[in-house]
C-alpha positions as CSV (number, residue, x, y, z in Angstrom):
1,M,-96.5,165.9,-69.1
2,Y,-94.1,164.6,-66.5
3,E,-91.2,166.5,-64.7
4,V,-87.8,165.4,-63.5
5,L,-88.4,164.8,-59.8
6,A,-85.0,163.4,-58.9
7,E,-81.5,163.1,-60.4
8,V,-78.9,160.5,-59.8
9,V,-75.5,162.2,-59.6
10,R,-72.3,160.3,-59.7
11,S,-69.0,162.1,-59.5
12,G,-70.7,165.3,-60.5
13,F,-72.3,163.7,-63.6
14,V,-76.1,163.3,-63.9
15,E,-76.2,159.6,-64.6
16,S,-80.0,159.0,-64.4
17,V,-83.2,160.9,-63.8
18,H,-86.6,160.0,-62.4
19,Y,-89.6,161.6,-64.1
20,G,-93.0,161.8,-62.5
21,S,-95.7,163.9,-60.9
22,V,-96.5,165.3,-57.5
23,S,-99.7,166.8,-56.0
24,G,-99.5,168.7,-52.7
25,L,-102.4,170.1,-50.6
26,A,-102.3,172.8,-48.0
27,P,-104.2,172.0,-44.7
28,D,-107.2,173.8,-46.0
29,G,-107.5,171.4,-48.9
30,S,-106.4,173.7,-51.6
31,L,-104.0,172.5,-54.3
32,A,-100.7,174.3,-53.3
33,L,-98.2,172.3,-55.3
34,S,-98.5,170.6,-58.7
35,R,-95.7,169.1,-60.7
36,G,-96.2,167.0,-63.8
37,D,-99.7,165.7,-64.3
38,A,-101.4,165.9,-60.9
39,H,-104.9,165.4,-62.4
40,G,-104.3,162.4,-64.5
41,A,-105.3,158.9,-63.3
42,V,-102.7,156.6,-61.8
43,L,-103.0,153.1,-60.4
44,P,-102.2,153.9,-56.7
45,R,-101.4,150.3,-55.8
46,S,-100.9,149.7,-52.1
47,T,-101.4,153.3,-51.2
48,T,-105.1,152.5,-51.2
49,K,-104.8,149.9,-48.3
50,P,-105.8,152.4,-45.6
51,F,-109.1,153.0,-47.5
52,Q,-109.6,149.3,-48.1
53,A,-109.1,148.9,-44.3
54,L,-111.6,151.7,-43.8
55,A,-114.2,150.0,-45.9
56,C,-113.7,146.8,-44.0
57,L,-114.0,148.6,-40.7
58,T,-117.1,150.5,-41.8
59,A,-118.6,147.2,-43.0
60,G,-118.3,145.8,-39.5
61,A,-115.0,143.9,-39.4
62,P,-113.8,143.7,-35.8
63,L,-110.5,145.5,-36.4
64,A,-108.6,147.7,-33.9
65,G,-105.0,148.5,-32.9
66,E,-102.5,146.2,-34.6
67,R,-105.2,144.4,-36.5
68,L,-106.4,147.6,-38.1
69,A,-102.9,148.8,-38.8
70,I,-101.9,145.6,-40.6
71,A,-105.1,145.8,-42.6
72,A,-103.9,149.2,-43.8
73,G,-100.3,148.2,-44.3
74,S,-97.9,146.3,-46.5
75,H,-96.2,144.2,-43.9
76,T,-92.7,142.6,-44.3
77,G,-93.8,139.0,-43.4
78,E,-92.2,138.8,-39.9
79,D,-93.5,136.4,-37.3
80,F,-95.5,139.0,-35.4
81,H,-97.2,140.0,-38.6
82,V,-98.2,136.4,-39.4
83,K,-99.5,136.0,-35.8
84,T,-101.8,139.0,-36.2
85,V,-103.1,137.9,-39.6
86,A,-103.8,134.5,-38.0
87,A,-105.8,136.1,-35.2
88,I,-108.0,138.1,-37.6
89,L,-108.8,135.0,-39.5
90,A,-109.3,132.8,-36.5
91,D,-111.9,135.2,-35.0
92,A,-113.8,135.0,-38.3
93,G,-113.7,131.2,-38.2
94,L,-111.2,131.1,-41.1
95,G,-107.6,130.2,-41.7
96,F,-104.7,130.8,-44.0
97,G,-106.2,128.6,-46.6
98,D,-109.0,131.1,-47.1
99,L,-106.6,133.8,-48.2
100,Q,-106.6,134.4,-52.0
101,C,-103.4,136.5,-52.2
102,P,-100.4,134.7,-53.8
103,A,-97.8,132.8,-51.9
104,T,-94.6,134.8,-51.7
105,P,-91.5,135.0,-49.5
106,P,-91.5,137.5,-46.7
107,E,-89.9,140.8,-47.6
108,D,-87.9,140.8,-44.4
109,G,-84.6,139.1,-45.3
110,A,-83.8,137.8,-41.8
111,T,-87.2,136.2,-41.5
112,R,-86.8,134.4,-44.8
113,A,-83.3,133.2,-43.8
114,A,-84.7,131.8,-40.6
115,L,-87.4,129.9,-42.4
116,I,-84.9,128.4,-44.8
117,R,-82.6,127.4,-41.9
118,A,-85.6,125.8,-40.1
119,G,-86.5,123.8,-43.2
120,E,-89.8,125.6,-43.4
121,P,-91.4,126.8,-46.7
122,D,-90.2,130.4,-47.4
123,E,-93.2,131.2,-49.6
124,S,-96.8,131.3,-48.2
125,R,-99.9,133.4,-48.5
126,E,-99.7,134.6,-44.9
127,R,-96.1,135.9,-45.5
128,M,-97.3,138.0,-48.5
129,N,-97.3,141.7,-47.8
130,C,-101.0,142.0,-48.5
131,S,-102.2,139.2,-46.3
132,G,-103.4,141.6,-43.5
133,K,-105.6,143.4,-46.0
134,H,-107.0,140.1,-47.3
135,A,-107.7,138.8,-43.8
136,A,-109.6,142.1,-43.0
137,M,-111.6,141.7,-46.2
138,L,-112.5,138.1,-45.2
139,A,-113.5,139.3,-41.7
140,A,-115.8,141.9,-43.2
141,C,-117.4,139.3,-45.4
142,V,-118.1,137.0,-42.4
143,A,-119.5,139.9,-40.4
144,N,-122.0,140.6,-43.1
145,G,-122.8,137.0,-44.3
146,W,-121.2,137.8,-47.7
147,P,-119.6,135.0,-49.6
148,T,-115.9,134.5,-48.9
149,E,-115.1,132.5,-52.0
150,T,-115.6,135.5,-54.3
151,Y,-114.4,138.3,-52.1
152,L,-112.0,139.6,-54.8
153,D,-114.7,139.9,-57.4
154,P,-115.1,143.6,-58.3
155,G,-118.9,143.2,-58.1
156,H,-118.7,141.7,-54.6
157,P,-120.5,143.8,-52.0
158,L,-117.2,144.3,-50.1
159,Q,-115.4,145.6,-53.2
160,Q,-118.3,147.9,-54.1
161,G,-117.9,149.2,-50.5
162,V,-114.2,149.8,-51.1
163,R,-114.9,151.7,-54.3
164,T,-117.5,153.9,-52.5
165,T,-115.1,154.5,-49.6
166,M,-112.4,155.6,-52.0
167,A,-114.7,157.9,-53.9
168,D,-115.9,159.6,-50.7
169,A,-112.3,160.1,-49.4
170,A,-110.9,161.3,-52.7
171,V,-114.0,163.3,-53.7
172,E,-113.8,161.8,-57.2
173,T,-114.9,158.7,-59.1
174,P,-112.3,156.0,-59.0
175,A,-111.2,154.8,-62.4
176,P,-109.9,152.8,-64.2
177,V,-110.5,149.4,-62.6
178,A,-107.6,147.0,-62.7
179,V,-106.3,144.0,-60.8
180,D,-103.6,144.6,-58.2
181,G,-100.6,142.3,-57.7
182,C,-102.3,140.5,-54.8
183,G,-105.4,139.8,-56.9
184,A,-107.7,142.4,-55.3
185,P,-109.5,145.0,-57.4
186,L,-107.5,148.2,-57.9
187,F,-109.3,151.4,-58.5
188,G,-107.5,154.3,-60.1
189,L,-107.3,157.8,-58.7
190,T,-105.7,161.1,-59.6
191,L,-102.7,162.1,-57.5
192,T,-104.7,165.1,-56.2
193,G,-107.5,162.7,-55.2
194,L,-105.1,160.4,-53.5
195,A,-103.6,163.3,-51.5
196,R,-107.1,164.4,-50.6
197,A,-108.0,160.9,-49.4
198,A,-104.9,160.8,-47.2
199,Q,-105.7,164.3,-45.8
200,S,-109.1,163.0,-44.9
201,L,-107.5,160.5,-42.6
202,V,-105.2,162.8,-40.7
203,L,-107.8,165.5,-40.2
204,A,-110.6,163.2,-39.1
205,Q,-111.7,164.1,-35.5
206,D,-113.4,160.8,-34.8
207,G,-115.1,157.8,-36.4
208,P,-113.7,155.1,-38.6
209,S,-111.3,157.4,-40.5
210,R,-109.7,158.6,-37.3
211,A,-109.5,155.0,-36.1
212,V,-107.5,154.0,-39.2
213,A,-105.2,156.9,-38.9
214,D,-104.6,156.3,-35.2
215,A,-103.9,152.6,-35.7
216,M,-101.3,153.4,-38.4
217,R,-99.7,156.1,-36.3
218,E,-99.6,154.0,-33.1
219,H,-98.5,150.8,-34.7
220,P,-96.3,151.8,-37.7
221,E,-94.4,148.4,-37.5
222,Y,-97.6,146.8,-38.8
223,V,-97.8,149.2,-41.7
224,G,-94.4,148.1,-42.9
225,G,-91.9,146.3,-40.6
226,T,-88.3,146.3,-39.5
227,G,-86.3,148.8,-41.5
228,H,-89.3,149.6,-43.8
229,Q,-89.3,153.2,-45.0
230,N,-93.0,153.7,-44.3
231,T,-92.5,152.6,-40.7
232,D,-89.4,154.6,-40.2
233,L,-90.9,157.8,-41.8
234,M,-94.0,157.7,-39.6
235,R,-91.7,157.4,-36.6
236,A,-89.6,160.3,-37.8
237,L,-92.7,162.5,-38.5
238,P,-95.0,162.0,-35.4
239,G,-98.6,162.1,-36.3
240,A,-98.1,161.6,-40.0
241,V,-99.7,158.8,-42.1
242,V,-97.4,157.4,-44.8
243,K,-98.2,154.6,-47.3
244,G,-96.2,153.6,-50.3
245,G,-97.3,151.4,-53.2
246,A,-95.7,149.5,-56.0
247,E,-94.5,151.2,-59.2
248,G,-93.2,154.4,-57.6
249,V,-96.3,155.6,-55.7
250,L,-96.3,157.2,-52.3
251,V,-98.7,159.3,-50.2
252,A,-97.9,161.1,-47.0
253,A,-100.0,163.4,-44.8
254,T,-98.9,165.3,-41.7
255,R,-101.1,165.7,-38.6
256,E,-101.6,169.3,-39.5
257,G,-103.1,168.3,-42.9
258,H,-100.3,168.9,-45.4
259,A,-100.7,166.0,-47.9
260,V,-98.6,164.9,-50.9
261,A,-99.0,162.1,-53.4
262,V,-96.1,161.1,-55.7
263,K,-95.9,158.9,-58.8
264,V,-92.5,158.1,-60.3
265,I,-93.3,157.1,-63.8
266,D,-90.4,154.5,-64.2
267,G,-91.8,152.7,-61.2
268,S,-88.7,153.0,-59.1
269,P,-89.4,153.6,-55.4
270,R,-85.8,154.6,-54.5
271,A,-86.4,158.4,-54.5
272,T,-90.1,158.5,-53.6
273,T,-89.6,159.2,-49.9
274,A,-87.1,162.0,-50.6
275,I,-89.5,163.5,-53.2
276,A,-92.4,163.4,-50.8
277,L,-90.3,165.0,-48.0
278,G,-89.2,167.8,-50.4
279,A,-92.8,168.4,-51.4
280,L,-93.9,168.6,-47.7
281,S,-91.1,171.1,-47.0
282,A,-92.2,173.2,-50.0
283,L,-95.8,173.2,-48.6
284,G,-94.4,174.6,-45.3
285,A,-94.8,171.4,-43.2
286,D,-92.6,170.9,-40.2
287,V,-90.2,168.2,-41.5
288,T,-88.0,166.9,-38.6
289,Q,-84.3,166.4,-38.9
290,A,-84.8,162.6,-38.5
291,A,-87.0,162.7,-41.6
292,R,-84.6,164.9,-43.5
293,D,-81.9,162.3,-42.8
294,M,-84.0,159.7,-44.5
295,A,-84.0,161.9,-47.7
296,A,-80.2,161.6,-47.9
297,L,-79.5,159.0,-50.6
298,P,-75.8,158.6,-51.2
299,I,-74.3,157.1,-54.3
300,L,-71.3,154.8,-53.7
301,G,-68.2,154.1,-55.7
302,G,-65.5,151.8,-54.4
303,G,-67.3,151.7,-51.0
304,R,-67.2,155.5,-50.5
305,V,-69.7,158.3,-51.2
306,V,-69.2,159.7,-54.7
307,G,-72.6,161.3,-55.3
308,E,-76.2,161.5,-54.3
309,I,-79.8,161.1,-55.5
310,R,-81.1,164.7,-55.3
311,T,-84.6,165.9,-55.6
312,T,-85.4,168.8,-57.9
313,E,-88.2,170.6,-56.2
314,G,-86.0,173.7,-55.8
315,K,-85.0,173.9,-59.4
Protein backbone atom coordinates (compact mmCIF):
# COMPACT_ATOMS: atom_id res chain seq x y z
CA MET A 1 0.00 0.00 0.00
CA TYR A 2 2.82 2.41 0.88
CA GLU A 3 6.27 2.72 -0.67
CA VAL A 4 9.65 3.59 0.77
CA LEU A 5 10.00 7.27 -0.08
CA ALA A 6 13.25 8.01 1.76
CA GLU A 7 16.11 6.14 3.43
CA VAL A 8 18.29 7.29 6.31
CA VAL A 9 21.81 6.12 5.53
CA ARG A 10 24.51 6.20 8.21
CA SER A 11 28.05 5.10 7.32
CA GLY A 12 26.70 3.20 4.32
CA PHE A 13 24.04 1.38 6.39
CA VAL A 14 20.31 1.97 5.90
CA GLU A 15 19.35 2.85 9.45
CA SER A 16 15.72 3.89 8.94
CA VAL A 17 13.16 4.29 6.18
CA HIS A 18 10.15 6.54 5.63
CA TYR A 19 7.13 4.94 3.97
CA GLY A 20 4.36 6.92 2.37
CA SER A 21 2.57 7.99 -0.78
CA VAL A 22 3.01 10.65 -3.45
CA SER A 23 0.70 11.99 -6.13
CA GLY A 24 2.01 14.18 -8.95
CA LEU A 25 0.11 16.06 -11.64
CA ALA A 26 1.33 17.34 -14.98
CA PRO A 27 0.36 20.93 -15.86
CA ASP A 28 -2.58 19.61 -17.91
CA GLY A 29 -4.03 18.04 -14.76
CA SER A 30 -3.28 14.44 -15.65
CA LEU A 31 -1.92 12.08 -13.01
CA ALA A 32 1.70 11.70 -14.10
CA LEU A 33 3.25 10.22 -10.94
CA SER A 34 1.76 7.89 -8.36
CA ARG A 35 3.59 6.13 -5.54
CA GLY A 36 1.92 4.21 -2.76
CA ASP A 37 -1.76 4.99 -2.32
CA ALA A 38 -2.40 8.26 -4.16
CA HIS A 39 -6.17 7.74 -4.08
CA GLY A 40 -6.75 6.92 -0.42
CA ALA A 41 -7.98 9.60 1.96
CA VAL A 42 -5.51 11.38 4.24
CA LEU A 43 -5.98 14.07 6.84
CA PRO A 44 -4.18 16.95 5.09
CA ARG A 45 -3.80 19.02 8.26
CA SER A 46 -2.41 22.52 7.64
CA THR A 47 -1.97 21.97 3.90
CA THR A 48 -5.64 22.98 3.73
CA LYS A 49 -5.02 26.48 5.11
CA PRO A 50 -4.83 28.13 1.67
CA PHE A 51 -8.32 26.80 0.93
CA GLN A 52 -9.64 27.85 4.33
CA ALA A 53 -8.26 31.30 3.56
CA LEU A 54 -9.91 31.14 0.14
CA ALA A 55 -13.25 30.34 1.76
CA CYS A 56 -12.86 33.29 4.14
CA LEU A 57 -11.95 35.62 1.28
CA THR A 58 -14.87 34.41 -0.83
CA ALA A 59 -17.18 34.95 2.14
CA GLY A 60 -16.19 38.60 2.27
CA ALA A 61 -13.40 38.76 4.83
CA PRO A 62 -11.31 41.88 4.06
CA LEU A 63 -8.02 40.06 3.47
CA ALA A 64 -5.17 41.06 1.18
CA GLY A 65 -1.38 41.03 1.10
CA GLU A 66 0.23 39.95 4.37
CA ARG A 67 -3.16 39.40 5.99
CA LEU A 68 -4.22 36.93 3.32
CA ALA A 69 -0.83 35.20 3.40
CA ILE A 70 -0.95 34.66 7.17
CA ALA A 71 -4.51 33.35 6.85
CA ALA A 72 -3.14 30.73 4.44
CA GLY A 73 -0.04 30.00 6.50
CA SER A 74 1.35 28.33 9.60
CA HIS A 75 3.35 31.19 11.06
CA THR A 76 6.18 30.83 13.55
CA GLY A 77 4.79 33.27 16.12
CA GLU A 78 7.20 36.15 15.53
CA ASP A 79 6.24 39.67 16.53
CA PHE A 80 5.37 40.76 12.99
CA HIS A 81 3.02 37.78 12.72
CA VAL A 82 1.24 38.71 15.94
CA LYS A 83 0.92 42.32 14.78
CA THR A 84 -0.81 41.16 11.60
CA VAL A 85 -3.18 38.84 13.46
CA ALA A 86 -4.04 41.72 15.79
CA ALA A 87 -4.82 43.96 12.81
CA ILE A 88 -7.19 41.41 11.25
CA LEU A 89 -9.04 41.05 14.53
CA ALA A 90 -9.12 44.77 15.30
CA ASP A 91 -10.69 45.61 11.96
CA ALA A 92 -13.42 43.09 12.80
CA GLY A 93 -13.95 44.67 16.22
CA LEU A 94 -12.41 41.66 17.96
CA GLY A 95 -9.30 40.78 19.95
CA PHE A 96 -7.05 37.90 20.89
CA GLY A 97 -9.62 36.73 23.44
CA ASP A 98 -11.96 35.81 20.60
CA LEU A 99 -9.51 33.29 19.14
CA GLN A 100 -10.41 29.68 19.94
CA CYS A 101 -7.11 28.09 18.95
CA PRO A 102 -5.01 26.74 21.85
CA ALA A 103 -2.34 28.78 23.59
CA THR A 104 1.12 27.56 22.54
CA PRO A 105 4.68 28.89 22.52
CA PRO A 106 5.87 30.47 19.27
CA GLU A 107 7.65 28.02 16.99
CA ASP A 108 10.42 30.55 16.48
CA GLY A 109 13.00 29.83 19.17
CA ALA A 110 14.48 33.33 19.27
CA THR A 111 11.05 34.84 19.80
CA ARG A 112 10.27 32.47 22.64
CA ALA A 113 13.61 33.21 24.30
CA ALA A 114 12.94 36.95 24.04
CA LEU A 115 9.53 36.54 25.68
CA ILE A 116 11.04 34.57 28.54
CA ARG A 117 13.82 37.14 29.05
CA ALA A 118 11.22 39.91 29.14
CA GLY A 119 9.17 38.05 31.73
CA GLU A 120 6.22 37.78 29.35
CA PRO A 121 4.07 34.66 28.90
CA ASP A 122 5.63 32.43 26.27
CA GLU A 123 2.34 30.68 25.51
CA SER A 124 -0.62 32.49 23.99
CA ARG A 125 -3.33 31.99 21.41
CA GLU A 126 -1.91 34.68 19.15
CA ARG A 127 1.51 32.99 19.04
CA MET A 128 -0.07 29.69 17.94
CA ASN A 129 0.78 28.90 14.32
CA CYS A 130 -2.89 28.77 13.30
CA SER A 131 -3.92 32.14 14.76
CA GLY A 132 -3.85 33.82 11.35
CA LYS A 133 -6.34 31.31 10.02
CA HIS A 134 -8.57 31.70 13.07
CA ALA A 135 -8.47 35.49 12.82
CA ALA A 136 -9.50 35.25 9.16
CA MET A 137 -12.36 32.93 10.05
CA LEU A 138 -13.59 35.38 12.68
CA ALA A 139 -13.32 38.24 10.19
CA ALA A 140 -15.46 36.29 7.71
CA CYS A 141 -18.05 35.68 10.42
CA VAL A 142 -18.25 39.38 11.29
CA ALA A 143 -18.53 40.32 7.60
CA ASN A 144 -21.58 38.06 7.28
CA GLY A 145 -23.21 38.53 10.66
CA TRP A 146 -22.54 34.91 11.55
CA PRO A 147 -21.99 33.95 15.20
CA THR A 148 -18.36 34.11 16.27
CA GLU A 149 -18.76 31.97 19.39
CA THR A 150 -19.40 28.82 17.34
CA TYR A 151 -17.16 29.45 14.34
CA LEU A 152 -15.39 26.09 14.80
CA ASP A 153 -18.59 24.04 14.67
CA PRO A 154 -18.57 21.86 11.52
CA GLY A 155 -22.16 22.91 10.87
CA HIS A 156 -21.36 26.65 11.05
CA PRO A 157 -21.97 28.48 7.74
CA LEU A 158 -18.27 29.35 7.55
CA GLN A 159 -17.13 25.75 7.91
CA GLN A 160 -19.70 24.60 5.39
CA GLY A 161 -18.20 27.17 3.05
CA VAL A 162 -14.73 25.79 3.72
CA ARG A 163 -15.90 22.30 2.85
CA THR A 164 -17.52 23.49 -0.38
CA THR A 165 -14.38 25.44 -1.32
CA MET A 166 -12.21 22.38 -0.77
CA ALA A 167 -14.57 20.18 -2.75
CA ASP A 168 -14.51 22.58 -5.69
CA ALA A 169 -10.71 22.92 -5.65
CA ALA A 170 -9.99 19.21 -5.21
CA VAL A 171 -12.86 18.05 -7.47
CA GLU A 172 -13.87 15.45 -4.91
CA THR A 173 -16.02 15.17 -1.79
CA PRO A 174 -13.94 15.89 1.33
CA ALA A 175 -14.08 13.05 3.88
CA PRO A 176 -13.65 12.05 6.61
CA VAL A 177 -14.41 14.94 8.98
CA ALA A 178 -12.05 15.23 11.96
CA VAL A 179 -10.81 17.89 14.39
CA ASP A 180 -7.46 19.53 13.64
CA GLY A 181 -4.87 20.32 16.29
CA CYS A 182 -6.06 23.94 16.44
CA GLY A 183 -9.67 22.87 17.00
CA ALA A 184 -10.94 23.68 13.51
CA PRO A 185 -12.84 21.12 11.45
CA LEU A 186 -10.52 19.05 9.27
CA PHE A 187 -11.80 17.62 6.02
CA GLY A 188 -10.00 14.65 4.47
CA LEU A 189 -8.82 14.52 0.87
CA THR A 190 -6.94 12.10 -1.34
CA LEU A 191 -3.38 13.07 -2.21
CA THR A 192 -4.47 13.43 -5.83
CA GLY A 193 -7.28 15.74 -4.76
CA LEU A 194 -4.87 17.75 -2.63
CA ALA A 195 -2.47 18.12 -5.55
CA ARG A 196 -5.36 19.14 -7.79
CA ALA A 197 -6.42 21.79 -5.29
CA ALA A 198 -2.90 23.26 -5.12
CA GLN A 199 -2.72 23.25 -8.91
CA SER A 200 -5.95 25.25 -9.05
CA LEU A 201 -4.27 28.04 -7.08
CA VAL A 202 -1.12 28.39 -9.19
CA LEU A 203 -3.00 28.21 -12.49
CA ALA A 204 -5.75 30.67 -11.51
CA GLN A 205 -5.66 33.69 -13.82
CA ASP A 206 -7.70 35.97 -11.59
CA GLY A 207 -10.27 36.01 -8.80
CA PRO A 208 -9.94 34.87 -5.17
CA SER A 209 -7.83 31.79 -5.96
CA ARG A 210 -5.25 33.94 -7.75
CA ALA A 211 -5.33 36.39 -4.83
CA VAL A 212 -4.49 33.61 -2.34
CA ALA A 213 -1.66 32.29 -4.53
CA ASP A 214 -0.22 35.76 -5.07
CA ALA A 215 -0.36 36.62 -1.38
CA MET A 216 1.54 33.45 -0.48
CA ARG A 217 4.12 33.98 -3.21
CA GLU A 218 4.66 37.66 -2.45
CA HIS A 219 4.76 37.27 1.34
CA PRO A 220 6.23 33.81 2.06
CA GLU A 221 7.50 34.97 5.46
CA TYR A 222 3.85 35.04 6.58
CA VAL A 223 3.21 31.51 5.33
CA GLY A 224 5.95 30.26 7.66
CA GLY A 225 8.59 32.51 9.13
CA THR A 226 12.31 32.92 9.71
CA GLY A 227 14.07 29.72 8.68
CA HIS A 228 10.81 27.90 7.92
CA GLN A 229 11.06 25.37 5.09
CA ASN A 230 7.83 26.48 3.39
CA THR A 231 9.07 30.07 3.32
CA ASP A 232 12.54 29.14 2.12
CA LEU A 233 11.27 26.77 -0.56
CA MET A 234 8.90 29.33 -2.05
CA ARG A 235 11.80 31.76 -2.24
CA ALA A 236 13.94 29.08 -3.88
CA LEU A 237 11.19 28.20 -6.39
CA PRO A 238 9.85 31.56 -7.63
CA GLY A 239 6.14 31.39 -8.41
CA ALA A 240 5.55 28.20 -6.47
CA VAL A 241 3.01 27.66 -3.71
CA VAL A 242 4.17 25.37 -0.91
CA LYS A 243 2.31 24.36 2.24
CA GLY A 244 3.21 21.71 4.78
CA GLY A 245 1.02 20.15 7.41
CA ALA A 246 1.47 18.09 10.54
CA GLU A 247 2.03 14.34 10.40
CA GLY A 248 4.21 14.33 7.31
CA VAL A 249 1.99 16.05 4.73
CA LEU A 250 3.21 18.56 2.16
CA VAL A 251 1.84 19.99 -1.07
CA ALA A 252 3.78 22.00 -3.64
CA ALA A 253 2.82 23.43 -7.02
CA THR A 254 4.98 25.33 -9.49
CA ARG A 255 3.85 28.36 -11.43
CA GLU A 256 3.75 26.19 -14.58
CA GLY A 257 1.25 23.84 -12.92
CA HIS A 258 3.31 20.83 -11.82
CA ALA A 259 1.80 19.77 -8.49
CA VAL A 260 2.75 17.14 -5.93
CA ALA A 261 1.24 16.02 -2.63
CA VAL A 262 3.20 13.92 -0.15
CA LYS A 263 2.18 11.90 2.91
CA VAL A 264 4.85 10.20 5.04
CA ILE A 265 2.96 7.60 7.00
CA ASP A 266 5.09 7.72 10.16
CA GLY A 267 4.25 11.43 10.46
CA SER A 268 7.84 12.70 10.25
CA PRO A 269 8.34 15.88 8.21
CA ARG A 270 12.13 15.65 7.96
CA ALA A 271 12.19 14.28 4.40
CA THR A 272 8.96 15.70 2.98
CA THR A 273 10.60 18.67 1.23
CA ALA A 274 13.21 16.44 -0.39
CA ILE A 275 10.54 13.93 -1.45
CA ALA A 276 8.40 16.69 -2.97
CA LEU A 277 11.37 18.16 -4.84
CA GLY A 278 12.29 14.73 -6.18
CA ALA A 279 8.73 14.26 -7.40
CA LEU A 280 8.69 17.69 -9.05
CA SER A 281 11.93 16.85 -10.84
CA ALA A 282 10.46 13.55 -12.01
CA LEU A 283 7.51 15.47 -13.43
CA GLY A 284 9.89 17.65 -15.45
CA ALA A 285 9.52 20.80 -13.36
CA ASP A 286 12.35 23.30 -13.34
CA VAL A 287 13.83 22.81 -9.86
CA THR A 288 16.40 25.50 -9.11
CA GLN A 289 19.78 24.80 -7.58
CA ALA A 290 18.71 26.69 -4.47
CA ALA A 291 15.80 24.28 -4.07
CA ARG A 292 18.02 21.26 -4.74
CA ASP A 293 20.30 22.44 -1.97
CA MET A 294 17.35 22.26 0.41
CA ALA A 295 16.94 18.58 -0.47
CA ALA A 296 20.43 17.76 0.84
CA LEU A 297 19.87 16.24 4.29
CA PRO A 298 23.17 15.21 5.86
CA ILE A 299 23.48 12.70 8.71
CA LEU A 300 26.12 13.64 11.29
CA GLY A 301 28.38 11.52 13.43
CA GLY A 302 30.86 13.12 15.78
CA GLY A 303 30.13 16.50 14.24
CA ARG A 304 30.94 15.45 10.68
CA VAL A 305 28.86 14.18 7.78
CA VAL A 306 28.69 10.38 7.79
CA GLY A 307 25.60 9.82 5.68
CA GLU A 308 22.46 11.29 4.24
CA ILE A 309 18.72 11.07 4.01
CA ARG A 310 18.16 10.11 0.40
CA THR A 311 14.93 9.91 -1.53
CA THR A 312 14.06 6.84 -3.56
CA GLU A 313 12.15 8.24 -6.53
CA GLY A 314 14.87 7.00 -8.88
CA LYS A 315 14.88 3.42 -7.59
